[in-house]
C-alpha positions as CSV (number, residue, x, y, z in Angstrom):
1,D,-2.3,8.4,-9.4
2,V,-0.6,10.7,-11.6
3,G,-1.9,12.3,-15.0
4,V,-1.9,15.3,-17.2
5,T,-4.6,16.6,-19.5
6,E,-4.2,19.7,-22.0
7,R,-5.4,22.8,-20.3
8,G,-9.1,23.2,-20.7
9,R,-9.7,19.7,-22.0
10,P,-11.6,16.8,-19.8
11,E,-9.7,14.8,-17.5
12,A,-10.8,11.7,-19.6
13,E,-8.7,12.9,-22.5
14,G,-5.4,13.1,-20.7
15,L,-2.8,10.8,-19.9
16,Y,-2.9,8.8,-16.8
17,I,-1.0,6.1,-14.7
18,H,-2.9,4.4,-11.8
19,M,-0.8,2.8,-9.0
20,V,-1.8,0.2,-6.5
21,H,0.8,-0.6,-3.6
22,M,-0.3,-3.6,-1.3
23,L,1.4,-4.7,2.1
24,T,0.4,-7.9,3.3
25,P,1.9,-9.5,6.3
26,I,2.6,-13.0,6.0
27,S,4.3,-13.6,9.5
28,M,5.0,-11.5,12.5
29,N,8.2,-10.1,10.7
30,Q,7.6,-10.5,7.1
31,T,5.2,-8.6,4.8
32,R,4.5,-9.3,1.1
33,Y,4.8,-5.9,-1.1
34,T,3.0,-6.0,-4.3
35,W,2.5,-3.2,-6.8
36,I,0.5,-2.7,-9.9
37,A,0.7,0.0,-12.4
38,A,-1.5,0.7,-15.3
39,R,-1.6,3.3,-18.0
40,N,-3.8,4.4,-20.7
41,F,-1.2,5.3,-23.2
42,L,1.3,3.4,-25.3
43,Q,0.0,0.1,-23.7
44,D,1.5,-2.1,-26.4
45,N,5.0,-0.5,-26.2
46,N,7.0,-3.1,-24.4
47,E,9.9,-0.7,-24.1
48,V,7.7,1.7,-22.1
49,S,6.5,-1.2,-19.9
50,Q,9.9,-2.4,-18.9
51,A,11.1,1.4,-18.4
52,M,8.2,1.8,-16.1
53,Q,8.9,-1.5,-14.0
54,A,12.5,-0.7,-13.6
55,Q,11.8,2.8,-12.4
56,I,9.2,1.6,-10.0
57,N,11.3,-1.3,-8.6
58,H,14.2,1.3,-8.2
59,A,11.9,3.3,-6.0
60,F,10.7,0.4,-4.1
61,M,14.3,-0.9,-3.5
62,N,15.8,2.6,-2.6
63,E,13.0,4.4,-1.1
64,D,9.8,2.3,0.0
65,E,11.8,-0.7,1.2
66,P,14.4,1.0,3.5
67,M,11.5,3.2,5.0
68,I,9.2,0.3,5.8
69,E,12.0,-1.5,7.4
70,A,13.0,1.4,9.5
71,V,9.5,2.1,10.6
72,A,9.1,-1.6,11.5
73,N,12.3,-1.5,13.6
74,N,11.6,1.9,15.2
75,M,8.2,0.7,16.2
76,G,9.3,-2.2,18.5
77,T,5.8,-3.8,18.6
78,H,3.3,-5.2,16.5
79,D,0.5,-3.5,18.4
80,L,0.0,-0.3,16.3
81,F,-2.7,1.1,18.8
82,S,-0.2,0.7,21.7
83,L,1.9,3.5,20.1
84,S,-1.0,6.1,20.2
85,P,-0.6,6.8,16.4
86,V,-2.0,10.3,15.0
87,L,-4.6,9.0,12.3
88,L,-5.5,10.7,9.1
89,P,-8.9,10.5,7.4
90,A,-7.2,8.2,4.5
91,D,-6.3,5.8,7.6
92,A,-10.1,5.1,8.3
93,S,-10.5,1.9,6.2
94,G,-7.4,0.2,7.6
95,V,-8.2,1.2,11.3
96,R,-11.5,-0.2,10.8
97,A,-10.4,-3.2,9.7
98,R,-7.8,-3.7,12.4
99,R,-10.5,-3.2,14.8
100,I,-12.9,-5.8,13.2
101,L,-10.1,-8.4,13.1
102,K,-9.3,-7.5,16.8
103,M,-13.0,-8.0,17.6
104,R,-13.6,-11.2,15.9
105,I,-10.2,-12.7,17.3
106,E,-11.5,-11.8,20.8
107,Q,-15.0,-13.3,20.0
108,E,-13.3,-16.4,18.7
109,A,-11.0,-16.8,21.9
110,R,-14.1,-16.5,24.2
111,A,-16.0,-19.2,22.1
112,L,-13.0,-21.8,22.5
113,P,-13.2,-24.1,25.4
114,L,-10.6,-23.9,28.0
């Protein structure tokens, strides 16, 4: 998120752009990348919308996508935790989700007849 507010004024009076980036695995070697941008200014201005979309597409194609591909290639595995990653506080929810999924997959596997 990014925004500006006149000095001394409440944040709610400022201009902001709220961004969401989502990466969703669709196979072992493919990921769907989705982004959403919302703003509280010039919302009916199609020219501004198109310019923002072009800038975000450029950033993805020339910055995000090459970096994501390089990381995936350098990891050499789909098992993130086997790499002993450094985890930051912002990683907590993703790590929790991975651990829950792993636990449920293991429980399901144990429940299946051999």
